[in-house]
N, C-alpha and C positions, 0 to 999 in steps of 0.2 A: 602144692596142689598137683594132683595127677590128672592129666587130660586123657580121656578114654573115648574112642570112637564107639558110638552106640551100635552094638551088634544087631539089634532088632531091625535096623534099617539097612543092613549090609546088602549091597546089590540093588537096592531100590533107588530109583531116580526120582527124588522128591522135587516137584516143580513149584516155584514161587509164583503166584499170580502177578506179582509186580515185575517179574522178569528174572531169569536166571534160575539156578538150582539151589535148594537148601542143603546145608551141610550139618547134619545132626551130630552133636557132641555132648558128652556128659562131663562136667567139671566137678570133681570130688573134693570134699573138705573145703568148702568156700563159705564165706560170710556174705550175706546180702542185707544191706540196710535199705528199708523201704520208706518212701515218703508218699503216703496215700491221701487222696482227697475224699474218697467215698467210704472207706472203712478204716477202722483203727488198726486192724491186723489183716493180713491176707487171708482169704477164705479158700478152702480146698475146692478145686474145680472151677473157680471163678476166673474169668479172663480180665486182665487189666491192660489198658492202653497207656504206654509211656515210653520212657527212655531208660535203658540199662547201660550203665557205664562201669567199666572195669577200672577201679581206682588204683589197686595194687595187685600183686601177684595172687593173693587169696581173698581179695575183697571187692565186692560189687556194690553199686548204689542203683536203686530203681526209683524213678520219680514218675508218679502217675500224672498224665496230662488230661486236660479237659477233652471230652469226646468231640470230634469234629462232625457236627450234624450237616447232612447234605441239605442244601436249601431246597425246599419243596416246590415253591412256586416262584421261579426266578423272573425278574423284570426283563421283558424283551423290548420295552419302550419306556423311556422316562422323559416326560415333557414338563412344561411350565404348569399346565392345568391337570394333566392326567398321567397315570402310569398304566402300562398293560403288562399283565403277568401271564405266564404260560402255565396252565393247570396240568395236573398229572394225566388227565385224559386227552391232552393235546389241544384243548380249546383255549381261546384267548379271552382274558377277562379285563375289561377296562375298569380302572378305579380313579375316582376323583381325588385330587389333592385338596387340602383345605383352601377355601377362598381367601384371598388377600384383599380385604376391603380397605382401600386408601382413599385419598382425596380424588384420585382420577378414576375410581371404580364406577362402572356402569353395568347394569344387567346385560344390556345388548353387547357391550364389549366383551364381557366374560363369556356369554353364550357363543358368540362368534369365534372367540379364541379357542374354546373347547371344541367346537365343531371343526374348525380348521385343523387343530392338532389331531383330533380323532381321524379325520380323513387322511392326513399325512401319514399317521401311524399305520392305519389299516391298509393303505395303498402299498406301503413298503413291506408290511408283514404278510398280507394275504396274496398279493400279486407277485412278489419277487422273492419269496423265501419258502423254506420247507414247512413253515408253520401254516396250518390250515384251520380255518374256523369249522368246527364240527356242527353239522346240522342235525336236528332231531328227526 
């Protein structure tokens, strides 16, 4: 295998957003075995996320990985009765967890538990953190 510096990028400083510089190279006469989840064969111009491993001098293996989706509405509070999520617009959204009806369940006990938990969460999130409840 012949290793060639890609002359198209000569003199350019390619910056990697993850940190450091990119070093463009072209490996000639190499074999790549692909293990793809989404396609049977690689498609021209399509980008794949995965890991490329150099197995031997002239052979590489590429394994496509599942895309890592960014969680859209992360939980900022998780309690016994409610969870609170942070929406894309910066607003907070309380969500009820399923009621656990057991022998000790009472409507008043549940309502007071929800109220106390909501007060505790809102006090910590609104008064002491950068999260702000959006008003209309």
